[in-house]
DRENKOL-974964 format. One record per residue (C-alpha): residue in three letters; x, y, z. Coordinates in steps of 0.05 Angstrom, whole numbers, plus 5000, padded with zeros to 4 digits. Each point is the difference from the previous one (the first is absolute). Layout:
! residues N
alaXYZ;...
This chain:
! residues 220
met499849984998;ala502550724983;glu501650465055;leu500850765016;his506950115036;phe502050605035;phe507350125017;thr501750625044;gly505350345037;thr503550685006;met504750364950;asp506249604991;ser497049355021;gly500949664927;lys492850044976;ser501550144926;thr506149524999;leu495249445024;ala494950244950;leu505349894943;gln502349355032;thr493049775001;asn498850124928;his506549664982;asn498549365040;his492749944970;ala502550164929;ala505449445007;arg494649535013;gly496650174933;arg494950455030;val497550644967;gly499150655038;arg499550714996;ile503550535039;phe496750605031;thr502450645037;thr498850775014;his504550535017;asp506149614998;arg506650435015;ala502449774930;gly494350304961;glu494049844968;ala498649244981;lys506249715040;leu501049605062;ser506550105031;ser503549815066;arg505050375039;leu504949464982;gly500150274925;leu495249494968;thr494950244952;his494449684961;asp495150314951;ala493150025028;ile493050234986;glu498550695033;val494050005044;ala496350634990;ala494350285045;asp494649754951;phe503349334984;asp495449405005;phe503449355013;trp494149614990;arg498550274932;tyr507449914982;val500549235014;val493349854971;asp501850374938;ser506349694996;leu497749275011;thr494750154949;arg504850134946;gly503149355012;gly505750225046;arg502249615065;ile500550295067;asp501549585062;tyr502050515050;leu501150735010;ile505750355034;cys497350665030;asp505550435028;glu499050665039;ala492749795015;gln499650505058;phe498250474948;tyr494249624967;ser492950215012;arg495149585046;asp496149844933;gln506649724966;ile501349585057;asp493049734999;gln501249844920;leu506149585022;ala496449655046;lys494649864950;val505249744944;val502649525057;asp492849785014;glu497149974929;leu505449904955;gln504849575041;val506050454991;asp505050055057;val501150675023;phe506950265039;ala499150685027;phe505950385033;gly499550635038;ile501250465057;leu495049935060;thr500050685024;asp501750714972;phe504750585028;arg494150195046;ser500149315031;ala492849894970;leu498149374959;phe499950104920;glu493549934969;gly502649404957;ser503549665056;ala494250015046;arg495949744952;leu505349424990;val500249835074;glu492049954996;leu499849534939;ala507049664990;asp499949215008;arg507650045025;met502950625034;asn507749975009;val504250465036;leu506949994968;gln505649725045;val505350454976;glu500150555052;ala501550714981;leu503850365052;cys498950705030;trp506450445005;cys500149805074;gly500849244983;lys493749835022;arg494649714955;ala496750424955;thr492650035001;his497850734970;asn501150354937;ala502050715005;arg499850524952;thr504950624999;glu499050664958;asn506850374998;gly502549595051;val494550085049;met495249455023;val492750184983;thr493849615019;glu495050404961;gly499450054922;ala497749594939;val500649275010;val503349854932;val506050394989;val505549574963;gly506950095036;asp505449525019;val504549855060;glu505650364961;ser499650784991;leu497150244928;asp503850354949;gly496750514957;val494150205045;pro497150684979;ala501450565047;asp492850095012;arg499049305026;pro502849675063;glu505449454992;val495749365022;ala503349395032;tyr498349415040;glu503249655060;val497749445047;leu499650105070;cys498349595063;arg493550255034;gln503950395057;his503850414947;his494250084953;arg495850275055;arg505650505024;arg501250184927;leu507349815012;thr503249854931;ala506849794985;ala502350714982;arg496250315060;ala502949535050;lys507550124972;ala498650725001;val498049935075;ser505849565011;leu504850564971;ala497050545042;pro503850275053;glu499149795070;pro497150505049;leu504150345049;pro500149705074;phe498050675030;gly494250454988;
């Protein structure tokens, strides 16, 4: 029986790498699949991992319909045994429902990969629906680490080096600083933190600045 799988973890936990490996494993056994992604760091219609691996993919726009795509492909004589769906946190609730319908009605396996919560520590719409519907939910065992060495559990966004907890949910950035950012746009980057330092808004850069600050004199 086909199943809807959801693989989740923070940034740097290897989700996209696992998505590419999953596709390789199934393709090596003669199965035929499709790869989907959205808002990937490498650009449109690309699935990329931070290890440098990339693969062509189908870009999932806001109005993309998984059910219609699979039905149309099968009707035209195509074969689809499984779907690889990266960056699934950005999919809409309706799109996750479509994936579940593909599994149940067409017996096509779906492997979805995504971050559970956004930079505000709130559940992404797509991830929340996957938690509700997935046959299997898997938390990746590769632990990303906060700058302090503890297990990272939260994703933080910085703008011009300052951590923010408000703003648009979808802003593409990376863990490295971005070049060529327009002067009127803040430089957006992401960092993984433990809960304590996310709560205190203490990023690696801020922690370093604090540690380099002069000690107060021992008298008033």
